[in-house]
TORTORSE-463796 format. One record per residue (C-alpha): residue in one letter; x, y, z. Coordinates in nm, 3 decimals, decimal comma. Layout:
# TORTORSE-463796
   aa        px        py        pz
    a         X         Y         Z
...
***
This chain:
# TORTORSE-463796
   aa        px        py        pz
    x     0,210    -0,022    -0,513
    x     0,355    -0,330    -0,750
    x     0,088    -0,238    -0,995
    x     0,121    -0,597    -1,150
    x    -0,228    -0,740    -1,001
    x    -0,164    -0,864    -0,660
    x    -0,266    -0,801    -0,335
    x    -0,038    -0,591    -0,118
    x    -0,109    -0,584     0,208
    x     0,093    -0,259     0,458
    x     0,191    -0,362     0,820
    x     0,322    -0,153     1,121
    x     0,460    -0,343     1,471
    x     0,572    -0,158     1,780
    x     0,858    -0,361     1,929
    x     0,828    -0,319     2,370
    x     1,192    -0,230     2,280
    x     0,998     0,110     2,186
    x     1,157     0,024     1,839
    x     0,847     0,059     1,482
    x     0,875    -0,174     1,187
    x     0,769    -0,171     0,821
    x     0,588    -0,411     0,635
    x     0,502    -0,488     0,292
    x     0,424    -0,793     0,187
    x     0,194    -0,913    -0,119
    x    -0,009    -1,178    -0,241
    x     0,118    -1,441    -0,505
    x     0,058    -1,819    -0,544
    x    -0,179    -1,820    -0,252
    x     0,160    -1,741    -0,030
    x     0,230    -1,382     0,142
    x     0,633    -1,349    -0,038
    x     0,754    -0,971     0,169
    x     0,878    -0,710    -0,001
    x     1,013    -0,453     0,250
    x     1,110    -0,459     0,568
    x     1,223    -0,080     0,705
    x     1,274     0,033     1,079
    x     1,065     0,342     1,128
    x     1,151     0,563     1,410
    x     0,797     0,610     1,701
    x     0,576     0,810     1,554
    x     0,632     0,770     1,170
    x     0,356     0,831     0,913
    x     0,302     0,642     0,623
    x     0,081     0,616     0,257
    x     0,017     0,522    -0,074
    x     0,075     0,768    -0,332
    x    -0,027     0,599    -0,671
    x     0,221     0,314    -0,622
    x     0,463     0,496    -0,407
    x     0,511     0,433    -0,047
    x     0,578     0,791     0,125
    x     0,700     0,755     0,493
    x     0,738     1,116     0,739
    x     0,909     0,984     1,025
    x     1,023     1,267     1,237
    x     1,371     1,301     1,302
    x     1,482     1,568     1,556
    x     1,244     1,775     1,733
    x     1,229     1,986     1,427
    x     1,313     1,715     1,136
    x     1,101     1,528     0,927
    x     1,252     1,318     0,687
    x     0,954     1,183     0,434
    x     1,128     0,847     0,205
    x     0,949     0,757    -0,117
    x     1,013     0,418    -0,203
    x     0,913     0,340    -0,553
    x     0,877    -0,008    -0,639
    x     1,085    -0,157    -0,988
    x     0,943    -0,419    -1,204
    x     1,277    -0,425    -1,360
    x     1,468    -0,505    -1,058
    x     1,211    -0,619    -0,852
    x     1,300    -0,439    -0,540
    x     1,216    -0,109    -0,432
    x     1,417     0,243    -0,496
    x     1,417     0,455    -0,209
    x     1,461     0,856    -0,209
    x     1,488     1,012     0,073
    x     1,427     1,420     0,139
    x     1,493     1,609     0,471
    x     1,257     1,949     0,551
    x     1,350     2,103     0,878
    x     1,742     2,360     0,969
    x     1,943     1,983     0,892
    x     1,763     2,012     0,552
    x     2,051     2,324     0,397
    x     2,318     2,063     0,596
    x     2,467     1,876     0,251
    x     2,427     1,481     0,298
    x     2,303     1,443     0,613
    x     2,038     1,317     0,812
    x     1,892     1,440     1,134
    x     1,853     1,218     1,463
    x     1,714     1,362     1,676
    x     1,917     1,246     1,963
    x     2,272     1,218     1,739
    x     2,293     0,926     1,815
    x     2,184     0,564     1,536
    x     1,840     0,420     1,601
    x     1,894     0,111     1,537
    x     2,223    -0,082     1,552
    x     2,478    -0,107     1,278
    x     2,388     0,234     1,142
    x     2,488     0,498     1,183
    x     2,371     0,801     1,072
    x     2,518     1,106     1,113
    x     2,351     1,440     1,265
    x     2,353     1,800     1,135
    x     2,726     1,891     1,354
    x     2,900     1,590     1,172
    x     3,189     1,681     0,926
    x     3,119     1,550     0,608
    x     3,376     1,154     0,534
    x     3,468     0,994     0,195
    x     3,400     0,706     0,114
    x     3,737     0,479     0,242
    x     3,769     0,209    -0,063
    x     3,696    -0,164     0,207
    x     4,041    -0,321     0,288
    x     4,159    -0,597     0,131
    x     4,021    -0,959     0,327
    x     4,294    -1,102     0,491
    x     4,478    -1,360     0,358
    x     4,404    -1,704     0,467
    x     4,744    -1,868     0,699
    x     4,570    -2,223     0,722
    x     4,595    -2,465     0,424
    x     4,283    -2,538     0,317
    x     4,152    -2,899     0,504
    x     4,103    -3,191     0,398
    x     3,783    -3,374     0,329
    x     3,678    -3,539     0,574
    x     3,601    -3,944     0,525
    x     3,294    -4,091     0,466
    x     3,100    -4,261     0,801
    x     3,016    -4,593     0,767
    x     2,619    -4,687     0,741
    x     2,462    -4,655     1,044
    x     2,190    -4,880     1,058
    x     1,829    -4,696     1,125
    x     1,699    -4,628     1,488
    x     1,437    -4,890     1,673
    x     1,022    -4,694     1,773
    x     0,935    -4,755     2,060
    x     0,643    -4,951     2,099
    x     0,306    -4,833     2,052
    x     0,127    -4,742     2,395
    x    -0,214    -4,967     2,388
    x    -0,470    -4,662     2,290
    x    -0,273    -4,666     1,963
    x    -0,419    -5,005     1,819
    x    -0,718    -5,007     1,604
    x    -1,027    -5,199     1,801
    x    -1,077    -5,560     1,643
    x    -1,420    -5,471     1,386
    x    -1,724    -5,678     1,436
    x    -1,801    -6,011     1,239
    x    -2,030    -5,879     0,930
    x    -2,409    -5,944     0,885
    x    -2,533    -6,197     0,732
    x    -2,734    -6,086     0,475
    x    -3,110    -6,104     0,484
    x    -3,245    -6,401     0,458
    x    -3,491    -6,399     0,112
    x    -3,182    -6,173    -0,078
    x    -2,913    -6,330    -0,294
    x    -2,608    -6,217    -0,154
    x    -2,356    -6,039    -0,418
    x    -2,042    -6,103    -0,310
    x    -1,850    -5,789    -0,512
    x    -1,496    -5,975    -0,768
    x    -1,267    -5,835    -0,963
    x    -1,380    -5,618    -1,275
    x    -1,333    -5,814    -1,586
    x    -1,424    -5,656    -1,895
    x    -1,649    -5,862    -2,168
    x    -1,488    -6,085    -2,453
    x    -1,740    -5,940    -2,749
***
């Protein structure tokens, strides 16, 4: 999908609360990097067409929403295009939903019977009523906590004494390497 030679992995998960999720990962430098995490309707279909990921979701009894994700190399992200088929497709700006409610908290999607609304600017953030706090004084250094004693099975067993050299063979001791003069 990204056309950069790295392997990609598509994973679909259905949670116990009947929600479904689609994840796209990529292997880079022996790491798994997430590229896309997407909540989808139960009963969805996903397929790759060339470098595109096409997700087809049943959003109503007679409606389908087809979302095409295309990787934008210069942005390092996916571009999304949505197309709707069914009776709700005739209503401009509406994405159908089976029960008229959003399947995901905080993501309200208008239904076919909703009237379009115009975008409103965000309200200005409230001004601070409290003055900024002064930096806290540094705390005095603390001594490290004592380590608990090790259990008896953690200690090493004593090594047995070395056997003497065989009688006719001279013992050779390892001496540190010294460069030879000359």
